[in-house]
N, C-alpha and C positions, 0 to 999 in steps of 0.2 A: 521841257517835259509839261509844264501844267497848261503851255499853249497847246502841245496836242492831244492831250486828255480832253480839254475844252473844245476844240475841233471837234474829237471823237462825240464827246458828249451830244454836240447839238447836233452831228447826225443820227445818233442816238435815238434822239428827242421826236427828230423829224421822222422817223424809220417808226417808233413808235405810235406819232399822230397819225400818221399812215395808216398804220394796221388798226387802229380804233375806229375810223372812218369807212372801212373796207374790210368788215369781218372775212375770215378765210377758214374754211374746214381745218379740222384737226392735223396734220398730217401734212398740209399744203403750205405753210405760211413761210415767213422769212427762217433761216437756218436751217430749212429743212433740203436735204441733198435731193436734186434730180436725179431720174431713173437715167436721164440722158448725161450725166458727167462721168466725164472720163477718170473719176476719183471713186474709191470704194468710197462707201459710206463708213462714218466708224462702227463697229461692231459694238453692241448691247455688252458689258463683260460687269459680272457680279461684284469685282474689287473696287471699282471707278461709280461717281455719282452719273448717274441716266441722264444726258441732256435732255430728253422726254418729262424727266422732273423738274430741272429747272426751266425748262421753257415755258410749261404749264403754269408759269404765273400770270393771273389777271392785272389789271392796271385799275384804278380808279381816279376820277378827275375831284383834285381837293384844290382850293386858291388859285384855278387858271394853271394848275399844274398836275400832269400825271405821274400817279405814283405807285408803285405795286402794289398788291393785295396778293400776300401769300397766303399759302394753304397751308396743311399740318404738314405735308410731306418737306414742303421747303424750311419749313420753322425748326423741323428736327434736324436739318444740318446744322443750325447755326452754332459759332461757339464752339466746334466739334472738329476734330482732326479729319481733313475729308480728303479722296483724291479724284482728279477730276482728268481728263483725257482730250484734248482737242488740239486747235492749230494754233503756232505762237502768230501774234500780230505785236511784234513790236512797238513800240513809242517813241525810243530813237533808233540813231545808227548804231550798229556794231557790231562786231560778231558775237559778240556774249551779253546777253540780257538779266538785266536781275530785276527790272519792271516792266512787263508786258498784259496784253489780253490774251486769253485763251479763246478762241472761238470753237463755234461747233461742227464749223465748215471750212476750210481751206481758201484763204485770201485769192489763191491764184486760178481757184474754178469757175470759169465762165458760166457754168448752168446753175450753180449754188448762188443764191439770194441772202447777201449776207443777213444776218435779223437782226434784231434789235438788242436790247440791253439782257433780254431773256438768254441770249442765244452766246454771251460772253462773261467771260469772269476774270477779273483784276487781277495778276498776280504778281507779289512781292516776294522775290526771294532772298535765302540767306546768303546765297552766293549764286554770282553769275551762272548761266546755262547756255550753253552754246547755241543761236539760231538754228533752226532747221526747217523743211519746208515739210516735214512728214511731222505726223502726230506725235505729242507727248503726253506724259503723264507726270503732274504733279503732285505731292502731298502737301498739306500742311493746314493753318488753322484756317477754317472757312468761317466766313463772315455773308448772313444776309443782311442788306442795306436798306433799311426801310425809307432814306431820306437822302440820298448820297447827292453831294452838289454837283457831282459829275453825270448823274442821272443813270449811275449803273446800280445793276441788283445784288452784285456776286462778288465777294474778295476774298483773294486766300493770301496770309501772311507767313512769312517764316516759311514758306515753301522749297522745298527738295525737289529736283528730278528723281525719278522712280525710272527705274527699266524695266 
């Protein structure tokens, strides 16, 4: 498990570095759904945290590392029960998952660029959730991570699946 997270963190860090060196206009960067995608983008819903809010985080360089610089909208989510909808990225093999990443875009979408840490939420569930390629919604205690050792920006713990 730690190896899977470490490998993913390295990919995220590389992606974040690439984002800093070549800024892109808002709404066109990593984690944004292409209009050519065969998958419909997730519809904005009032009952879940918006990926637009999560992905709006900026980064700052500190001691040769890229760290998040959260704004008021992201900080307001911290340590509160929140719902997030996204696509499962399993960290271990198996039909049911209790620790996975939730992404703003499906992994199976060749037209969607996987984003950096701003487009993923680490999820730890109370009970395992059946893996699906469809979008899922989870609810749990949301944390904004200022200096995660794996480079992640967001985490939900004690999560449960929501229908």
